[in-house]
C-alpha atoms as one frame of an Amber mdcrd trajectory, in Angstrom:
protein
 -30.957 -95.481  -8.833 -30.755 -93.327  -5.703 -27.341 -92.530  -4.344 -26.850
 -91.907  -0.641 -24.719 -88.773  -0.635 -24.217 -88.882   3.137 -21.270 -91.232
   2.673 -19.549 -88.446   0.698 -20.140 -85.770   3.330 -16.698 -86.248   4.915
 -14.983 -85.674   1.593 -17.228 -82.661   0.974 -16.343 -81.150   4.358 -12.608
 -81.615   3.835 -12.706 -80.457   0.227 -14.836 -77.398   0.833 -12.692 -76.208
   3.726  -9.507 -76.805   1.740 -10.846 -74.899  -1.265 -12.041 -71.985   0.869
  -8.629 -71.815   2.551  -6.886 -71.856  -0.835  -9.176 -69.097  -2.072  -8.431
 -66.954   1.005  -4.683 -67.479   0.728  -4.604 -66.678  -2.979  -6.814 -63.600
  -2.580  -4.445 -62.259   0.087  -1.624 -62.882  -2.390  -3.569 -61.059  -5.112
  -4.288 -58.169  -2.766  -0.531 -57.713  -2.271   0.258 -58.200  -5.966  -2.729
 -57.196  -8.146  -0.968 -58.261 -11.342  -0.612 -61.884 -10.164  -2.875 -63.680
 -12.620  -1.671 -67.041 -11.271  -3.419 -66.208  -7.983  -6.632 -65.425  -9.876
  -6.310 -68.757 -11.680  -5.859 -70.620  -8.365  -8.908 -68.892  -6.867 -10.928
 -69.727  -9.975  -9.878 -73.381  -9.855 -10.735 -73.700  -6.150 -14.071 -71.918
  -6.672 -14.904 -74.170  -9.614 -14.181 -77.268  -7.527 -16.257 -75.949  -4.622
 -19.128 -75.182  -7.006 -19.081 -78.669  -8.485 -18.856 -80.424  -5.120 -21.676
 -78.307  -3.713 -23.937 -78.857  -6.702 -23.339 -82.606  -6.513 -24.263 -82.625
  -2.832 -27.396 -80.547  -3.503 -26.178 -77.335  -1.849 -27.602 -75.045  -4.489
 -27.054 -71.703  -2.710 -23.326 -72.390  -2.522 -23.176 -73.549  -6.134 -25.127
 -70.490  -7.309 -23.040 -67.932  -5.416 -19.787 -69.605  -6.406 -20.903 -69.522
 -10.040 -21.586 -65.781  -9.798 -18.148 -65.262  -8.272 -16.552 -67.402 -11.005
 -17.918 -64.961 -13.579 -15.975 -62.137 -11.898 -12.845 -64.276 -11.548 -13.049
 -65.104 -15.242 -13.209 -61.401 -16.072 -10.238 -60.761 -13.782  -8.106 -63.459
 -15.368  -9.016 -62.222 -18.849  -8.273 -58.659 -17.719 -11.785 -57.464 -18.534
 -12.113 -56.207 -14.949  -9.241 -54.596 -13.049  -8.049 -55.951  -9.712  -8.965
 -53.108  -7.363  -9.333 -52.841  -3.603 -13.084 -52.585  -4.106 -13.212 -55.799
  -6.164 -11.026 -57.652  -3.662 -13.255 -56.477  -0.785 -16.360 -57.850  -2.528
 -14.636 -61.161  -3.210 -13.592 -61.401   0.459 -17.208 -60.645   1.395 -18.317
 -63.416  -0.956 -15.881 -65.801   0.738 -17.407 -64.902   4.138 -20.884 -65.714
   2.849 -19.620 -68.949   1.296 -17.997 -69.987   4.584 -21.303 -69.444   6.385
 -23.208 -71.389   3.727 -20.687 -74.246   3.830 -20.937 -74.298   7.620 -24.731
 -74.443   7.302 -24.467 -77.361   4.881 -22.107 -79.237   7.194 -24.147 -78.610
  10.335 -27.555 -78.961   8.640 -28.499 -75.452   9.738 -29.797 -72.435   7.863
 -28.451 -68.962   8.562 -31.152 -67.587   6.250 -28.586 -65.573   4.343 -30.125
 -63.404   1.671 -27.837 -63.634  -1.342 -29.382 -60.657  -3.141 -26.968 -58.058
  -1.686 -23.767 -59.942  -2.496 -25.171 -61.054  -5.857 -25.942 -57.422  -6.730
 -22.372 -56.423  -5.864 -20.925 -59.198  -8.034 -23.252 -58.270 -10.897 -22.221
 -54.617 -10.613 -18.534 -55.535 -10.808 -19.192 -57.748 -13.801 -20.958 -54.848
 -15.510 -18.085 -52.480 -14.813 -20.001 -50.547 -12.168 -19.171 -49.773  -8.574
 -20.465 -52.466  -6.208 -21.399 -49.959  -3.490
């Protein structure tokens, strides 16, 4: 049975934008109050939803990058990685890339974003190293 996912595109557009906005808002909150684990939890939840929606729609780059970011968020919420300016900057950078990828998926374009740089930064954070 083949499912025509195009009928779900409107819900994907609305949901992805809403989740990205929630992630931005909560990260700004976390930046102002690094001990706010509720903000980390909200970002994680929104990222998890975005990942699932994107994977369902076949937008693998978004799902992959969001999964990598979820690993860092999980370490933040379990206090295995400290909330630092450097970590927040990389997460904001990840959000920027995700916004571009979501825009590409909505507009059926390809910005040819190479995920290796942002992935390397996320991996470094997860390993306790500096992302620079």
